N, C-alpha and C positions, 0 to 999 in steps of 0.2 A: 425285700422281695422283688420290688420293681426293678432294682439294679440287676438282680439275678436273671429276671425274665429278659431284660434288655440285652444282657450279655449272651444269653442263649440265642436270641434273634440274630445278633451280629455274627456269632459262630455259624449259624445255619446259613445265613446269606453268603458268608465266605466259602462254605462248602459248596453251595450251589454255583457260585461264580467260578470256583476252581474246576468243578465238574463240567462246566459249559464248554470246555475245550481250551481254556487258557493254560498255557504251559508255563511251568516254573523256569526261571532263568537258570541255566546250568552253572555250576560252580566254576570258578576260575581254575583252569588246569595247572598242573605243576610246571609245565613248560609251554609258553605261548608259541604259536607258529612263527617261523622266521620271516622277516620282511625282505622283499626284494630290494636290491640296491639300485640307486639311480646315479648315473654319471652327471657331472655338472654340465650345464648348457654350453660352456666354453669349450668342452671337449667334443660334444655331439654336433653342435652347429657353430663353430668358431667364426664363420663368416658373418653371423648375425650379431656378434657381441662386440661392444666397444667399452672403453673405460674413459670417463669424462670427469673433469673437476667438479667437486660438489660446491665450491665457493669461488667467488671473484676475489681479486686481490684486496678489495676493500671490505671483505668479510660477508658480503651478501651471498645468500645461498642461491644455487642454480638448480632449476628444475627442467628436465627434458620435456619438450612438447611433442616432437615427432621427427621423422626422417625427412630430409630435403633431397636426398639422393644417395648415391653409393657411399660417399665419404663425408657426408654432411648431416648434422643434426641441428634442429632449432631448439635453443634453450631459452629460458625465461628467468629473470632474477625475481627475488621476493622483495618485500618492502612496499612502501607507499608509492614509489615511482618505478614500477617494473620496466625493464628493458628486454628487448628480444635480441638474441645473439645467435649468429651463424657460427657453428663450431665445426672445424675440419677434424675428423677423427684420425686422420693420417698425420697431418702436420701439427695438430693441436692449436691451430690459430683460431682466435676469437675475433669476431667482427660484429659490432652493434649495428643492427639493421633497422630498428624501430624503437621509439620510446612512447610511453603513454602520453596523451595530450594533457592539457592543463587541469583536467578533472582530478588528477592525483595530488594537486597542490592544496586540496581542502583538508589535508590532515588525515588521510585514510578513509574518507567517506565513500570511496569507490573501491571495489574489490573484484578481481577477475575470478569468476566461478568455474567456467569451463572453456576449453579451447577446441576448435575444429580445424583440421588441416585439409584443404582442398588442392586441386591441381594448380590453381592460379591465385587463390586467396587463403587467408587465415581469418577465422571468425572467432569472436569472443562473446560469451555471456557475462555481463558485468552487473554486479549488484551495487546500487547507489543508496546512500542514506542521506536524507535531507536534514536540515538543521533541527527540525522538530522530531527527528528519530524515525520518520516514515521511510520504508524501504520501497525501492522500485528496481526494475531490471531493464537492461538495454542490450541490444545486439550491435557489436562493432565489427568492422572488417578492416583488413590491411592487405596489400599485395603480398603474395607468398615470398617474393624476392626481397621484401622489406619496403619501408616507406611510411606514409602517413596513415594513422588510424582515423576512422570516421564512424560516427554512429549512423546506423541505417534504420533502427526501429526501437521504439520505447514500448515495452510490453504493458498491456492493461494490468490493473491491480489484481484481477482475478486469476492471472496466469502465474503459477509458481515456477520459479527457475533457480531456486537456491542450490548451491553446489552439491550439498548432501542429498538433495531431492532428485536431481537430474541423473539418470542412469547413462544416457548416451547423447552425443552431440556430433552432427556431421554436416558437411557441405555437400549438397546434391544439386548439381547444375547451378542454377541461379538462386537456390533456396538454402536456408539453414534449417535443419530439422533437429529436434531433440525429443527425448521421451523420458518420463519419470518412472520411479520404481513402483508407482501405483497403477501403471498401465496406460496412462494418457500419452498421446503423441501430438506434437505441434510442428507447424511449418510456417516460415515467414520468408518473404522475398528479401534477398540481399540488396535489392534496389530500394527497399523501404516498404512500409505498409503495415497493416494489422496482421498478427499471427492468426492462423486458423487451426482448429483441432481436427485431426485426421481420425475418422471413424470414432466419434465420441460415443462413450458408453461401452466400448469394448475394452477389456483388460488385457492388453497386448504387451509382449516383450519383443522389441526390435532386435534382430540378430545383426543385420547390416542392411541399410535401405536398399530395396523396398520390401525386404522380407521381415515378417513378424510372426510371432507364435502366440496363440491363445492357449495357455496352459490349463485352463479350466475345461475348454471344449476339445483340447488337443487337436487344433487345426492350425496349419501354416497358411498365411495370407500374403499375397502380393499386394502391397498397399497402392501400387500404381494401377494395376488392372482389376483388382478385386477378386482375383482367382483364389479359391480356397482348396486346400488339400488336407484330408483327414490323416491323422497319424494312427496306424493300426498295429495290431500284434505287439503291443508294448504294455499291456495291462499288468504284467509282472514287475515292472519297474516302478520305483517310488515316485512321489510327486515332484522330485527335482528334475524330471524330464524337461529338457530344453532343446529346441529344434531350430535349424537353419532351413535353407531352401530344400535340401534333400536328405540331410543327416541330423541325427539327434544324439544327445548324451543323457544317460539316465543312471540312477543308482540301483544296483542289483544287490539287495541286502542279503548278506550271507549268514547272519545270526551271530550270537555272542561268541567271543573268543576266536573269531575267524578273521582273516585278512579282508579288509574292505575291498569292494570291487565296483568299478564303474563299467558301463556298457556303451559302446558306440554302435549305432545301427541306422539303417535307412528308415524313411518314413513308413514304409510298409513292413518294418520289423525284420527285414532280411539283412544278410551280410553282417551279422553281429560280431563285434570284437570285444572281448572282455579284458579290462586293464586293471591291475591292482591299484587301488586308490579310491578317492571320493569324488563324485560328481558335484561340482560347485553349483549352488542355486543360480538359475537364470543365466548360465554361461553356455550357449550353444557352440558347436565347432566354428572356429574362425575360418572363413573362406570354405566352409563345409569340409574342412580338413583337419585343422589343428584344435585339439581339445585341451583346455586349461583345467587341470584336475588337482584335487588335494593329493598329498603324498600318501602312499600306502600306510595304513595303521591297522591295529587289531581292535575290532569292535569291543568296547568295554574297557579297553586299556587307555589310561590317560597319560602315558609317558611321553607321547607326542601330541600335545594339545591341538585341537582344531581351532586355529586362530582366525580362520577366514569366516566370512559371512556373506550376506546378500550384497553389501556395498563395499566389501574389502577383499583383498586377495591374501591377506595374512603375511606370514614371514617365510614360509616354505610352501612350495607347490611344485607340480610337474607339468611339463608340456609334452603332449603325445601326438605324434603324426600318424594318423590312421592309414596313410598310404604306404609308409615304409615300416611301420611298427616300432619306430624309434621313440624313446622317451628320454627326457632330461630333467634334472633338478634345477629349479629356479629359486633364488634366495639362498639362505644359509640356515642350517640347523642350529648354529651357534646363537642366532638371533632369538631363538625360542627361550633361552635362559634369561633374556632381558626384553621380553615381549612388551613391557610397559614403555620402552623407549620408542617414541612415535616414528623416528626416522629409520628404524630397523625393518619396517614393513615394506613389502613389494608395492610399488605405486605404478599407476598407468598414466601415460601421456594422452594426447589426442587420439581418437579412435577412427582413422580412415578406413575405407572398405577393405584394404589389404591387410589390416591388422595394426594394432598400436605398438608403441615402444613400451616395454616394461623396464623398471629400474629399481635398484636398491643399493644401499651403501656397502662398499667393501672395506673402506676405512673411513675415518672421520672426514677426510677431504677428497674422497674418490667415490664415484658411482659406477656400478656396472649397468650398462644399457643393452637391452636385447630388442632388436628390431624384428618383430614377428613377420613383417612383410618379406624378410629375407630367409625365413625358415620354410622349408618345404617348397623350394623353387623348382625342383625336378618334377617331371610329369607324374601324375597320379595313376598308378596301375590298378587301383581298386575302384 
């Protein structure tokens, strides 16, 4: 009898819950809507695309750090004794411009976590491990043209700077600045000294220094001046809203079995542009212009898995220029079938203020590199 009463209560609660306005998920239609196609980035912005070797002759892998100019990239080798290499994308010539100092001789107890590329210097966040297993973090710099690396600061134990924890790292004037996924922001002088936390207690996402976005209060903040601007007329967009100085990207949920849609809009909600695809978490427009988005999918359909997340770009995505309306495919759909292979994902180099380089493998020994600083170089008409 008690079981019967309990069952009646459950059924009654279910009826009340359904009658409260909760809609049932519609059944999958016989035919899903067609997805718009995307041309590869090499066709849309060929001037921004390069092909570089994925390995040195000795078998060490190469990782792009950033652009050094029109025809040059800075690459870094992996392993216990990394080298920095200047690579000419036109002549394919490689030149070693720097080697790590003696700290690499301790058998891998030091590891480069993040790199930052400035106008005259390259900065590194380095994780060190003592003989007793204790971790610490240091900031190192070297001339952008190459030369000797030197340590400028050892971070207090209370400051976390693990690679998977740091969202962004930049050189701003005479300072190195970095920020974590939990919203904390740090600054330290490249001449040495103790790091200081910027606006402690605020959970901020930096788009590019000095601009940050408080996604809880929906406020854009200039970290140099303290000026705050509220984001308005965007209540219909989901929590993925991410903003730069003047423009935001958000998710406009269309409902089950419809093509996903992202929206690019000004802080005041005006000049909206709808783009088939997904707004990536915490990814505001680069230079207030270029939006990194997930590729178009159908909500509820798993044939194209969403492999991206807060700290990764996944295996396929798109780049959208709000000024021209052009969009291009980054990565390869073929990689989705082998998503467990770590080198199949799109990776990001250093993130200067003009935008980073993105790269992914095209074959076992070649990488495609896209320099976002060279995308959208024409004047913006919007």
